[in-house]
N, C-alpha and C positions, 0 to 999 in steps of 0.2 A: 394380591399383588398383580401388577400389570405385567403382561407378556413382553419379554424382551424383543425388541424389533431390531433386526439387522438390516441396514442399508446396503443391499447387495450392489456391487459394482457392475451393473449391467448398463449398456448403452440405451438411452432413450431414442425412439425413433428419429427425432431430429439430429441427435448426435451421430447416429448410424449414417444418416445421409451426409453429414458434415465429414466424417472419417472416410467415407468412400471416395470423396473428392480430394482428400488431403494428399499432397504429393510427398510429404516427409513427416517423420516423427520428430517433434521438437524435443531437444535435450534439456532435462531439468535436473534439479539438485538431487544427489544420492544421499538422502538424509538417513541418519541413525534413528533410534527410537525416541529421542527427546524425553527421556524419563524424567518426571519431576515428583518430588515427595513433599507434601505440605502437612505439617502437624496441626491437628485440630484438637479440640477438647476431648474427643472420645477416640482418638487414634490417628493414623497417618493415611491421608488420601494420595494414592499413588496412580499416575496416569502415564500413558505413552502413545506413540504414533502407530497407526497402520498406514503403509504407504500406498500411493495410488496405482502402483503396478502389482500389487499382491492380491491373492485371492480373498474375496470378502469374508470368508469363513475361517480365515487362518486363526489357529489357536495360539494361546500364550500362556506360559507358566511365569509366576511372580515369585522372585526370590528376595529374602532378606539376609544380609550379612552383618552379624553384630560383632563388634570388636572382641577378639579372643575366642570366637565360636566359629563352627562351620556354618556355611550358608544353609538356610532351610527353605523348602518350597512352601508357599503360603496357600496355594490353591489345591483342591483334590484332583480335579480333572482340567484339561486345557480350557482356557476362558475363550469363548467364541462370541461373546456378547460385547457390550461396550468395553473399550479399552481403558479401564480404571479399576482399582481395587482398593478397598479400605482395610488396612492392617491394624487390628485392635489388640494384638498380642506382643508388640514390640516393647523391650525394656528401654524406655527413652532416656533413663539416667546414663545410658551408654551411647557411644556413636554407632549408628546404624547406616547401612547403605542398601539401596533397593535396585534391582535390575529385573529385566525380563528376558525370556527365551522364547522365540517363535516355535511353534510345534506344527509340523506337517507330516502326515503319514506316520505318526507316533515318533518321529525323530526331532530332537531339539537342535535348534540353531546355536551358534556360539552366544555367549551372553552379551546383552547390550552394555553400553556404558552405564555405569551405576550413578545414582543420585544420593549424596550422603547428607544426613543430618547429624550435626555434632551433639555430643551428650548434653542433655538438658536444654536442647533447642527451644525457643520460646514458641508459644502458640501464636501463629501469624500466617497471613494468607499471601505473603509475597516473598520474593528473593530480593535481597538488597545489592546494589551495585555501587560502591563508593566511587566518587568521581574526583578527578583533578580539575575542578572548575576554576578557571582564571578569575582573578579579582575583577569584580564589576560585571561578570558574565553570568549566564544561566544556561543550563541544558535546554535545548528547544527540540526541534524535530529529530527523530531517529529513523534509521533503517536498519535492516538485517541483511546478512548474507553469510555464507560458509566461506570465510576468508582464508582459511588454512587447509580446507579439503578434508577435514575430519568427520564430515557428516553432521556437524552441529553448528547452530548459528552463532555468529558474533554480532555485536551491535556497533554501529557508527553513529556518533552523537554530533550534532551541530551545536557547538558552543556559541551562543549569540550574545553580543554585548549590545550597545546602543544601536538600533536600526532607524533608518530614515525611510519614509514612504517616498515613492517617486516624485510627486509634485513638490515636496518640500526641500528646502535648503538645509544644509547642516552636514557636519562631518560624522560619519558613523564609525563604530569600532570595526576592527578587522575580523572577519569571519574565520572561525577555527573549527576544525574537525578532529575528533578523537575516536579511537576504536578500543573496544573492550570485549573480552570474553564475558559470557553470561555469568561466570562466577566472580566478576569483578576484576580480573586481571587486566591491567592496562597494556595496550599493544602499541599505539602510536599516536602522533599528532601532527596535523597538517596546518600550516598557517597560510591563508590565501593573500595576505599582504594589503597594502594601502590601496591598491588599484582594483580592488573588488569591494563594492559597496555592500553593507549589510542591510537587509530588508527582505520582507516576504516575497517580493516581486523579483528580486535579484538573484538570490543564492540557491539555485536548484541543484540537487545532487542525485546521482543514480548509483545504485549498488546492484551489480549483477555479474554473472559469470559470462563475460562477453566472448571469450575465446574457447570455451568449453574444456578447460583443463581441470575443472572441478574446484577451482579457487575463484571466488568472486572478486571483480575489480570495483574501483571507486572512480567515478567520473564526474567532472564539474567544470564550469567556466573558471579560467585563471587569468592572471595578468602579470605584468612586470613585477618581479619581487615575490611572487608566490614561492613558498618554501616547503618542500616535501619533508617527510618524516625523517629523512637521513641528512637533512641540512642542505640539499641541492636547491639552487635557486632557478626558477623558470624566468626567461627574458632578461631584462636588465634591472638589477636590484637598485640601481641609483635613481630610477625614474619615479616621479610622483605626478600622476596625471590628474589629480584633483584640482578642480578650479576653486575660485574663491568662495563659491557656495557649497563646496563639499561634493560636487558632482563630477562624474568621470565620463566626459563627452568626447575625449580624444584619447589617442594612444592606442597600442596594439590590445587585441583580445585574443585569448587562446582557449582551447579545449584540451584538457589533459586527462589522461587515463593513469590512475595510480594503482599500484599493487595493494590489493586488500590485505595481504598478508604482512607486508612490511611498511607500507605507506610510501614507498619509493615511486617517483614519477616514471612511468613506463614509456609513454609516447605523448607528444604534444603537436597540435596543428593550430593554424589560424582559425579563429571562430567564424563559422558560417551561420548567419549572414554578417558581413561587416555593417557598421552603422549606416553608412550612406548619408543622405541628407537627413538632418535632425527633424525636419518638418515633413519628412515623407512617410511618417507612420500614423497619420492622423485618424482621430476618432470620428470616422464618418457616420452619419446617422444620428442616433439619439445619445451619443457619447462625447459631444462637443467637437471643436474643430481641431485643426493641426496645432502643434505646438513645437518650439525649438528649445525647451528647457529640459529635455531629457525625460519627460514623463512617460510618453507612449513607446519611445524607442527602447527603453530599458524594461520592458515587461517580458520576462522570460518564463518559459515553461520547459518541462523535459519528461522524458519517459524512456522505457526500453520496449522493444517489440520484436517479434520473431518474423522478420520481413523476408527471410529465405526459408522459413518453415522449420529450420533446424536450430539455429543459434541466435540469441538476442543481439539486436543492434541498439545503440543508444541514439536517441532522437532529441536534438537540442532545438528549441524554438524561440522565436522572437516576435513579439507583436501579436495583438488580437483585437484591439479596438478598430484598427484599419487594416493596413498591410500585415499579413501574417506569413512567416517564413518557417518552415520545418526542415531541418537538416539532418539526414540519417548518416550515421557513422558505423563502420565496422571496425572492431579491434580483433585482428587475426594474426597469428605468427609475429607478435610484437609490433605490428604495423597499424596505424590508425588511418583509415581511408574513407573518403566520402563515397557513400552509396548513391544517394540522390538528394536533390534540393527541390522542395515545393515552395513556390513563391506566389502569393496572390497579386503582388505588384501594385495595383492601383484600385480606385474606388469603382471602376467599371466592372471589375472581376466579381462574380457572385460569391467567391470564396473570401472576399475581403470583409472585415468587421464582424466576423462570426465566431471569434474565439471567446473562451471563458478565462476566468482566473484558475481554471483547472482543466484536466483533460482525462481521457480514458483510452484503453487499448484493449481490442478484441478482434477475433476473426469474425467479422460481421457477415461475410458472404460464403463461408463454409469451404473456401479454397485451400485451407491449411496455412495460410499466411495472415499475419495481424494488419489490421487497419487502426488508425489513430482517430478517435472521436474528439474533435477539437471544437467542443461546444456545439454550435449549431451546424457543423459540417463534418464530413468524414473524408479523410485522405487515405487513399488505397495503399496497399503494401508496396506498389511500385513508384510511389511518389506522385501519382496523379490524383486530381480531385475526383472523388467518388460521386458525391452529391452535396448540395448545400440546401438547408431548409429556409435560409434567409431570415431566421428568427433573431439573429444577432446576439450580442454579448450577454452573459449572465454570470452569477456568482457560484452556482452549484450544479453538479452533474452526476447523474446516477445511470449506470449501464449494467444491465443484467437480463435475465429471462423474467421480466416483471409481470408479464402476462402469459401464463402457461398455455393459454388457448389460442394464442397467436404464434405462428411459427418464428423461430429465431429469437434474437435479442431485441430489447427495446431500450430507448434512451429517454430519460426524463430530465428536463432542465428548467430552470427559472431564467427569466430574461429582464433586462432593463430597458423596456421599450416605452417609456412614458412620453417620448418625443417621436416625430416622424423619422422614418429610416431613409436609407439611400434611395429607395424606390418610391418614396412618398407614402408608404403603407404604414399603418399602426400595427406593431407586432403584438404577440401574446406575452402575458406576464409569466405563463407557464405552459409547457406543452409536452406531450409524450409522443414519440415517433419511432418508427421501426429502423433499427440500426442498419438493416440491409439495404434499404432503398429510400429511406426518408419518408415513407408514407405516415402522414399524421393521424394518430389515433384519438387524440383530443387536444385542444387548445382552449385557453380560458383567460379571463381577466385581461382583456385587450387594452394595450396601452399602459399596463401597470408595471411598476418597478418592484418585483418581488425579490426581497433581500435574502431569503434563505428557503430551502426546500429539500425534502427528503422522499425517497421512494424505497420501500422494503416491506416484506411481509412481517408485520409486528402484531397482528391479531388473527387468531384462527377462525373468526367468524366470517371471513371473506376468502374467496379463492383468488390467488394472485397477490401482487403487491398492494400495499396501501400507500397512498400519496398525500402529502400535506406540505403547505408552504405558507409563507407570510401572505395573508389575505385570502387563503383558500376557503375559509368559512367552515372548516371542519375536515374530517378525515375522508378521503375520496378513494374510490376503486379506479381501476385502469380505464374506465369509461368516463371518468371525471364526475361521477355521481357521489353525492354525500352519503356516507354510511355510518358516521359517527362523529364524536368530538375529536378535534385535533389534539395531539399530546402537547404538553407544555414545552417539551424540547423540540427544536427544529435544528438538530446538530448532528451528532455522530451515532453510530450503531455498533453493536457488539453481540456475538452469540456467546452467552454466558450461562444461562440456566439450562435446564435439561430438555427444553423443547426445541422444535425446529424453527419456530418463529424467533425473530431477532429482537434484542432489547435495545433500549435507548441509552446512550452514553452522552452525558453532558457535564463537562468539568470533571469532578472526581466522583460522581454519582452514576449508578446504573439503575434504570427504572424498567419495570415491566408495564407495558401499556395497560391502563385501566386499573393498575394495582399499586402504583407508586414505587418508591425507592426500595430496591432489594439489596443494594450494596453500596457502601461509601468507603472510599480509600482515604482513611484519616491521615491527617498531616501532609497531604499531597495537594498538588494544584495542577491545573492544566496550563496550556501554552496559548500564546497568540491572542492575548487580550480577550475581547468579547467573543471571538471565535470559540474559545473554551475547548480546544482540541488536544488530544493526548499527544505525548511524545511519539507513541506509536501504539496501535492496537492491531494485533495479527496473531495467527495460530503458529506461534514459534516453538512450542513444545507441548507435551501432554496429548490428550485426545484432541478431537476436532474443534472443541470450543476455543475462543480467542483469548489471548493474554491482553492485559491492559498495562502499559508502561506510563508512569507519571513521575514527575520530579518532586522531591520534597520541598517544603517551604523555604528551607535554608539553602536550596540549590546545590547541595553538597552530595546528593544521593539520587539515584534513580531506583524506583521499586517496580518490580515485574509482578503484578497481581495475576493469579490464575484461579479459575473457578474450583470449588470443592463440592458442587452440587452434583449429585448423581444424574445420570441420563440414561434413558432406555435405548438410545440410538447408537450404533456403531457407524463410523464414517471414517474414510481415509482423510489424512491431513489436508486441510484446505489448501496448503501450499503446493499441493500437486494438482490443483485446478488451474489451468494456465491463466485464465482471466483474473482470478483471485491473486495469484502470485505476482502478476505484473501490476495489479492494483496496490499491493503492498509496497512495490517499488516506487510508484508515483504518489503514494499517500502523503508524502512530505511536501508536494509541489504546490506553490501558490496558496490558495485557500483550501486547506486540507480537506479531503473527502474520505469517507470510509471505503475500503475495498469491497467488491461484490463478486459473486460467484458467476461463472459462465453458464450455469444451468439453474433450473428452478429447485430451490430447497425451501419448503415452507409447510404449512399445516397440510396434512393429508398426503404427504409425499412418503412413498415407502421404497423408493429406489433412486440411485444416483448413477450418473454416467461414468464409465471407466474412462479416465483420460487417455488420449492418444499420445502417449509420451514415452520416451526412453531415458533412463537415469544415466548421468554422467558415469563413465567407467562401470557399467551395469554388472560386469563380472566380479567387480571388487566388493568384498564383503564389508558390511557396515555394522557397527554396533550401536 
């Protein structure tokens, strides 16, 4: 038997340096234990959370409550290894509930919230969420947040009907958002109305506790006729700004913050930036010329970032092929106020034309405040441009400590540089650069349009992340050297098995590099056509491994799959790593990308940094 490995929450040297310069502790979710119990053929797999602020060796006792009987403790002594337990003694013909109690200095905490399996529950590896799917609609991207302040996550679902891509004419269906408890309880529905077009580039939404009250808000672009969950209408309900081609190129645009708990509109402001000239957002460089049909002007992105180091701000973005504008907003004390606006304005600006179909957020310079990695450029926490690599637009972006031997975080991206850029130079098809200052670590495939690319540690035969992309010719290390065959999948990622290396997620299948498929979510399907992305993949309950959320083929149900593979490793919930948590918030944006950690976690690692965070209402007990 292998020795249990405990990932102690000790700061790495780099993180110590970062923390020393941090001016504030960021406030993050005060989560409960997230207990989940999954029936297997030989017992019940029970797992729970360790929080990022807790001692790495905190002990736990596991209890089972069987209907009609007193609760019984299932372990002999406090568990200080992995935060999971297999119960092989339960009478599953009866209803059972499992909960845990933390143990410190021989004293037990109050019991956690319990997870219940009904009598004769089927053997299956998921929890079902029945949906109120509108006719002709399907559940698409999802996000999570603690909407009611109980320490457990709720789910916000983007119900998508017919979507239209930006260059195309046609009338889309109306975007709809719904919220559910993870036990399937329906909470609310918001209808964005006819003046918000449906499509991957239009309808970006953010879920985060923006005002620090312990309850997450929901924020998105709205228009005349948007109706909140209480039936209140934003703007003028009589207006229909769609033209004969189904495009919305005139009329007011808004940003609205809604209550995550009730779905009520809390605050609305004019969207920044306004459209301006339709041909002022041109695709300079290798992405075509200007247009006036609403293609480039309606390319939206969004994220949340800790711009003051304490609470998250929502950042709404417009444009990336040419002009790019990022507008940061604070929601505090019931008021929505503009913090700053970054505007690249014209083709002479080195920050123009650098955006992707996605973005990332991280504190790249160690000052305690977040920056926005906007494809081939980085915008500082104060709304000024930090640097631009000039590599221009791309379809995929990965930000993490990809090379543990290089200080700080790295950015890997692919690019569409098959034609000359604004400066007349040919750009790389793929490149790795330092997130702090833009120093290029490698670039290759000059002039190539690389359609997909991934960076993560998926193989323990190499130190650091492995990199592969369309046309890479194999699996590469962080120096750009070939070290093996590229995986079949160039898509999503998930921590699923018991190792620190990450697995490949593509559609409804999980693969281990070099070994093939290890899990298939039967009767389920992915989203977004050929992108084959999940509704969501994130560490939303149980131990530190990630859950997989997919829709069923009839679109009437979401299934949350969770691993039952034992692990040797103890790790606090990934949701208490700031970079990862913000990654889950932007995971639904544009061309969906998997969230990454803000520290190195891979083969050979035996310690992880303790996050410099404080929990919302830290004195408040959580179950």
